C-alpha positions as CSV (number, residue, x, y, z in Angstrom):
1,M,34.8,70.4,113.4
2,S,31.5,69.4,115.0
3,S,30.4,67.9,111.5
4,I,33.4,65.7,111.1
5,W,32.7,64.2,114.3
6,R,28.7,63.7,113.8
7,V,29.5,61.8,110.4
8,A,32.3,59.9,111.7
9,A,30.0,58.6,114.8
10,A,27.1,57.9,112.7
11,T,29.2,55.6,110.3
12,P,28.5,52.3,111.6
13,G,25.7,51.8,109.8
14,S,23.7,50.6,113.0
15,L,20.1,51.2,111.1
16,L,21.5,49.5,107.9
17,F,23.2,46.5,109.1
18,R,20.8,43.3,108.3
19,D,21.1,40.3,106.5
20,G,21.0,40.4,102.8
21,L,22.6,44.5,103.3
22,R,25.1,44.6,100.2
23,L,28.8,46.1,100.9
24,G,28.0,49.0,98.4
25,D,24.9,50.0,100.1
26,L,26.7,50.3,103.2
27,G,29.3,52.4,100.9
28,A,26.8,54.8,99.6
29,V,25.3,55.7,103.1
30,I,28.5,56.5,104.8
31,E,29.9,58.6,101.8
32,E,26.6,60.2,101.4
33,L,26.2,61.2,105.3
34,A,30.2,62.6,104.9
35,R,29.1,64.8,101.7
36,R,25.9,66.1,103.4
37,E,28.6,67.7,105.9
38,G,31.2,68.7,103.9
39,C,33.6,66.0,104.0
40,S,35.4,63.1,102.0
41,V,35.6,59.6,102.8
42,V,39.2,57.8,102.6
43,T,38.8,55.1,100.0
44,D,42.3,53.7,100.4
45,F,41.5,51.4,103.3
46,G,38.5,50.1,104.6
47,G,37.2,47.7,106.5
48,H,37.4,43.9,106.8
49,G,35.7,40.7,108.2
50,I,36.7,38.9,111.5
51,G,36.9,35.6,112.2
52,R,39.8,32.9,113.1
53,Q,42.0,35.7,112.3
54,M,42.0,39.6,112.7
55,H,41.7,40.8,108.8
56,M,39.9,38.4,106.5
57,D,37.9,38.7,103.7
58,P,35.3,40.2,103.0
59,H,36.9,44.0,102.3
60,V,34.3,46.6,103.6
61,P,34.4,49.8,101.5
62,H,33.6,53.2,102.9
63,S,32.1,54.6,99.9
64,G,30.1,52.8,96.9
65,R,27.2,52.3,94.7
66,A,23.8,51.3,96.6
67,G,22.7,47.5,95.0
68,T,26.1,46.4,94.5
69,G,29.1,44.4,96.2
70,L,28.7,41.2,98.3
71,R,25.4,40.5,100.3
72,L,26.0,40.2,104.3
73,K,24.5,37.1,106.3
74,A,23.8,36.3,109.4
75,G,26.6,35.0,111.3
76,M,29.3,37.4,109.4
77,A,31.9,39.5,111.4
78,L,32.6,42.9,110.1
79,T,34.7,45.9,110.8
80,V,33.5,49.4,110.0
81,E,36.1,52.0,110.1
82,P,36.0,54.8,107.9
83,M,38.3,57.9,107.7
84,I,36.5,60.9,107.5
85,N,38.1,64.1,106.3
86,L,37.1,67.6,106.5
87,G,39.4,68.2,103.4
88,S,40.4,66.2,100.6
89,A,40.0,62.3,100.7
90,E,43.7,62.1,99.6
91,V,46.2,60.6,102.5
92,R,49.6,59.5,102.3
93,I,51.5,57.3,105.0
94,L,54.7,58.9,107.1
95,D,58.1,57.1,107.2
96,D,56.9,55.3,110.2
97,G,54.9,53.0,107.8
98,W,51.8,53.2,110.2
99,T,50.7,56.8,110.4
100,V,48.2,58.0,108.0
101,V,47.9,61.9,107.5
102,T,45.7,63.8,105.2
103,S,47.3,65.2,102.3
104,D,46.1,68.9,102.9
105,G,46.9,68.7,106.8
106,K,43.3,69.5,107.4
107,W,41.4,67.3,110.3
108,S,40.4,63.7,109.8
109,A,38.5,61.0,112.1
110,Q,38.6,57.5,112.4
111,F,36.4,55.2,114.1
112,E,36.2,51.5,114.4
113,H,32.9,49.3,115.1
114,T,32.9,45.6,114.9
115,V,29.4,44.6,113.7
116,L,27.6,40.9,114.0
117,V,25.1,40.5,111.2
118,T,22.4,38.8,112.9
119,K,18.9,37.4,111.4
120,N,17.0,40.3,112.9
121,G,19.7,43.0,112.3
122,H,22.8,43.5,113.6
123,E,24.7,43.6,117.4
124,I,27.9,46.1,117.4
125,L,30.2,44.2,119.5
126,T,32.7,47.1,120.1
127,L,30.1,49.1,122.1
128,P,31.1,49.6,125.9
129,T,29.3,47.7,128.4
130,D,27.7,49.2,131.5
């Protein structure tokens, strides 16, 4: 079980987030981290932009191909919220219309961070403050 938590906690892409990063680069790193630990990444859901509304463009995929996708620009605020599964990436939504579970019944972890892209890198806005 430790591998799923390690991958999920590492996925904000904190070393990657910077002006000019492509969303495909971020997705590729998340997917590689998960695969290296024997996990899968749910592709049915993704992160999103944050602005005047909670859920805005762009869609932030948690899997992808390096060198593709939208380029991030300083001032953009995005969520990174991958679901990392110990088994298959397949999921289903329960009858309440909200709860998501793995199709194979194996463990899943989901974490969310909001990240602000800056000229010099990034700032993770959802980290606890002391």
